[in-house]
C-alpha positions in Angstrom: 1.6 -4.8 -31.1 4.4 -6.2 -33.3 8.1 -6.5 -32.6 10.4 -3.8 -34.1 13.1 -4.7 -36.5 15.9 -3.0 -38.4 17.8 -1.4 -35.5 21.3 0.0 -36.1 23.8 -2.8 -35.5 26.5 -0.4 -34.4 24.5 0.5 -31.4 25.5 -0.8 -28.0 23.4 -3.8 -26.9 21.8 -1.8 -24.0 20.9 1.1 -26.3 19.5 -1.3 -28.9 17.3 -2.9 -26.2 16.0 0.4 -25.0 15.2 1.6 -28.5 13.5 -1.7 -29.4 11.5 -1.5 -26.2 10.5 2.1 -26.8 9.5 1.4 -30.4 7.3 -1.5 -29.4 5.7 0.3 -26.5 4.9 3.3 -28.8 3.5 0.8 -31.3 1.3 -0.7 -28.6 0.0 2.7 -27.5 -0.8 3.6 -31.1 -2.9 0.4 -31.4 -4.7 1.2 -28.2 -5.5 4.7 -29.2 -6.8 3.9 -32.7 -10.4 4.5 -33.5 -12.8 1.7 -32.6 -14.2 -0.6 -35.2 -17.5 -0.9 -33.5 -19.9 1.7 -32.1 -18.7 3.1 -28.9 -20.7 3.5 -25.7 -22.4 6.8 -25.5 -23.9 8.4 -22.5 -26.3 10.2 -24.7 -28.0 7.0 -25.4 -29.7 7.4 -22.0 -32.2 10.1 -21.3 -31.5 12.7 -18.6 -34.5 11.3 -16.7 -33.1 7.8 -16.6 -29.7 9.0 -15.6 -31.2 11.1 -12.8 -33.3 8.2 -11.6 -30.3 5.9 -11.3 -28.3 8.6 -9.5 -31.1 9.3 -7.0 -31.6 5.6 -6.4 -27.9 5.1 -5.8 -27.8 8.0 -3.3 -30.9 6.8 -1.4 -29.5 3.2 -1.3 -26.2 4.6 0.1 -28.0 6.6 2.8 -30.1 3.7 3.9 -27.1 1.3 4.1 -24.9 4.0 5.7 -27.4 4.6 8.5 -28.1 0.9 9.1 -25.6 -1.7 7.9 -22.5 0.5 8.3 -22.8 1.3 12.0 -24.1 -2.2 12.9 -21.1 -3.8 11.2 -18.6 -1.4 12.6 -19.8 -2.2 16.2 -20.0 -6.0 15.5 -16.4 -6.4 14.4 -15.3 -5.2 17.9 -16.5 -8.5 19.3 -14.5 -10.7 16.8 -11.8 -12.8 18.3 -8.3 -11.2 18.1 -7.0 -14.1 15.9 -9.6 -13.3 13.2 -8.6 -9.6 13.1 -4.9 -10.6 13.0 -5.6 -13.0 10.1 -7.2 -10.3 8.0 -4.5 -7.8 9.0 -2.0 -10.2 7.5 -3.7 -10.7 4.2 -5.2 -7.3 3.5 -2.2 -5.9 1.8 -2.5 -8.5 -0.9 -5.3 -6.3 -2.2 -2.9 -3.6 -3.3 -2.7 -3.1 -7.1 1.0 -3.2 -7.1 1.0 -6.9 -6.6 -0.4 -7.2 -10.1 0.6 -4.1 -11.9 4.4 -4.4 -11.3 4.8 -8.0 -12.5 2.5 -7.3 -15.5 4.3 -4.1 -16.4 7.7 -5.7 -16.1 6.6 -8.7 -18.2 5.2 -6.4 -20.9 8.4 -4.4 -21.2 10.5 -7.6 -21.3 8.4 -8.9 -24.2 8.7 -5.5 -25.9 12.5 -5.8 -25.6 12.9 -9.2 -27.3 15.5 -9.3 -30.0 14.3 -9.2 -33.6 15.4 -12.8 -34.4 12.0 -14.5 -34.0 10.2 -16.0 -37.0 7.0 -14.2 -38.1 4.9 -16.9 -36.4 6.7 -16.5 -33.1 6.4 -12.7 -33.4 2.6 -13.1 -33.7 2.6 -15.4 -30.6 4.5 -12.8 -28.6 2.2 -10.0 -29.8 -0.9 -12.1 -28.8 0.6 -12.6 -25.3 1.4 -8.8 -25.1 -2.2 -8.0 -25.9 -3.5 -10.1 -23.1 -0.9 -8.7 -20.6 -1.9 -5.2 -21.7 -5.6 -6.0 -21.1 -4.9 -7.4 -17.6 -2.8 -4.3 -16.8 -5.3 -1.8 -18.1 -8.3 -3.6 -16.5 -6.7 -3.3 -13.1 -5.0 0.0 -13.5 -7.9 2.1 -14.9 -10.4 1.4 -12.1 -7.7 1.6 -9.4 -6.5 5.0 -10.7 -10.0 6.2 -10.9 -10.7 5.3 -7.3 -7.5 6.7 -6.0 -8.6 10.1 -7.3 -12.3 10.0 -6.7 -12.2 8.8 -3.1 -10.1 11.7 -2.1 -12.5 14.1 -3.8 -15.5 12.5 -2.1 -13.7 12.7 1.3 -15.6 10.2 3.3 -14.1 9.6 6.7 -12.9 6.1 7.7 -14.5 4.4 10.7 -13.8 6.2 14.0 -12.1 9.1 12.4 -13.0 12.2 14.3 -13.3 10.3 17.6 -16.7 8.8 17.0 -18.5 6.4 14.6 -20.1 8.6 12.0 -20.8 7.0 8.6 -22.0 10.3 7.2 -18.9 12.3 8.1 -17.4 13.8 4.9 -14.7 16.4 4.2 -14.8 16.7 0.4 -11.5 17.3 -1.4 -9.6 16.9 1.9 -7.0 14.8 0.1 -6.1 13.0 3.3 -5.8 9.2 3.9 -8.2 9.5 6.8 -10.9 11.0 4.5 -10.4 8.6 1.6 -12.7 5.8 2.6 -15.1 5.6 -0.3 -14.7 3.6 -2.5 -12.3 1.0 -1.1 -9.2 0.9 -3.2 -8.2 -2.7 -2.2 -11.7 -4.0 -3.0 -11.6 -2.2 -6.3 -8.4 -3.9 -7.3 -9.6 -7.3 -6.0 -12.8 -7.3 -8.0 -11.1 -5.9 -11.1 -8.7 -8.8 -10.8 -11.7 -11.2 -10.6 -13.1 -9.9 -13.8 -9.8 -9.4 -15.7 -8.2 -12.7 -14.9 -11.5 -14.5 -14.8 -12.2 -13.4 -18.4 -9.0 -15.0 -19.7 -9.1 -18.0 -17.4 -12.7 -18.9 -16.6 -11.7 -22.1 -14.7 -10.0 -19.9 -12.0 -13.1 -17.8 -11.3 -13.9 -19.6 -8.0 -10.5 -19.0 -6.6 -10.5 -15.4 -7.8 -13.9 -14.9 -6.2 -12.7 -16.2 -2.9 -9.7 -13.9 -3.1 -11.9 -10.9 -3.9 -14.3 -11.6 -1.0 -11.4 -12.1 1.4 -9.9 -8.8 0.4 -13.3 -7.0 0.8 -13.9 -8.6 4.2 -10.4 -7.7 5.4 -11.1 -4.0 4.8 -14.1 -4.1 7.0 -12.7 -6.3 9.7 -9.6 -4.2 10.3 -11.9 -1.1 10.4 -10.3 0.5 7.3 -13.7 0.8 5.5 -17.4 0.6 6.0 -19.4 -2.0 4.1 -20.7 0.6 1.7 -17.2 1.6 0.8 -16.4 -2.1 0.0 -19.7 -2.4 -2.0 -18.8 0.7 -4.0 -15.3 -0.6 -4.6 -16.6 -3.9 -5.9 -18.9 -2.1 -8.3 -16.2 0.2 -9.6 -13.7 -2.6 -9.9 -16.0 -4.9 -11.9 -17.5 -2.1 -14.0 -14.1 -0.6 -14.8 -12.7 -4.0 -15.9 -15.7 -4.7 -18.0 -15.4 -1.3 -19.7 -11.7 -1.9 -20.5 -12.7 -5.3 -22.0 -15.2 -3.5 -24.1 -12.6 -1.0 -25.2 -10.3 -3.8 -26.3 -13.1 -5.6 -28.1 -14.1 -2.5 -30.1 -10.5 -2.5 -31.4 -10.4 -6.3 -31.9 -7.5 -6.6 -29.4 -7.9 -10.1 -27.8 -11.7 -9.9 -28.1 -14.4 -9.3 -30.7 -17.8 -7.7 -30.5 -20.8 -8.4 -32.5 -23.5 -5.9 -33.6 -25.6 -6.8 -30.5 -22.8 -5.8 -28.2 -21.8 -9.3 -27.3 -18.1 -9.8 -26.6 -16.2 -12.9 -27.5 -12.6 -13.8 -26.6 -10.1 -14.7 -29.3 -8.3 -18.0 -28.8 -4.9 -17.3 -27.3 -1.6 -19.0 -28.1 -1.3 -22.5 -26.7 1.3 -23.4 -24.1 3.1 -25.5 -26.7 3.4 -22.4 -29.0 4.8 -20.3 -26.1 7.3 -23.0 -25.3 8.3 -23.1 -28.9 9.0 -19.3 -28.8 11.1 -19.8 -25.6 13.2 -22.5 -27.3 13.7 -20.3 -30.3 15.0 -17.5 -28.1 17.3 -19.8 -26.2 18.7 -21.5 -29.4 
């Protein structure tokens, strides 16, 4: 993820910016798609028996929770004070992935469009920042996109859809919002944010955990999801972000991986370094 140089000086400034941005984005995609330096995760490492056992256990757990916790919770929230429901209705939209993906995407493209006037050291600082922004974007976008598609294929009805409380009401491949309850998309995003941002900034994990739990609770309180939908979303969000981190580590992008599979984060540029790059651009 390095900055492009050597553009035609006769081009208009806007065309030069677009070409520079396109070149750097293409370079970044090329780095992301390169072969891993470490052994990749392979499903074949697990026997068919172990995979089947996990799948059966997951289905049985879902059925038990769907027939017990889901209906009890759905009935209990009807007795909550109106101000509690109003509070969660106000905050629940902060679980949408757009709150994170749009700023991260815009920032990435802005950095990719920087003029080729920086020193080599400053270019490496910008590249390091771009790697971390790319990681945050992918760690949130990948599980969110996965859930957006999968929940419409599963086709689980949201609470009270169909006129009655039926946690086992499904209409697979319905591709309708009313039958897109499992997993919860907002919860997936919130827990992916918890893992992604918490990886880069461990001191903020407590605040991030509170945010994720509030988003998960809001989906249940406003009757948009059952508890099992939220649980599935949390698992997918965290698992997806962890897999993206592993993907980056295998390519030594912001992280490294040892032979035992342990992942370690590279030290990022300091705030003073970033300020120095900003001063260099403004000079």
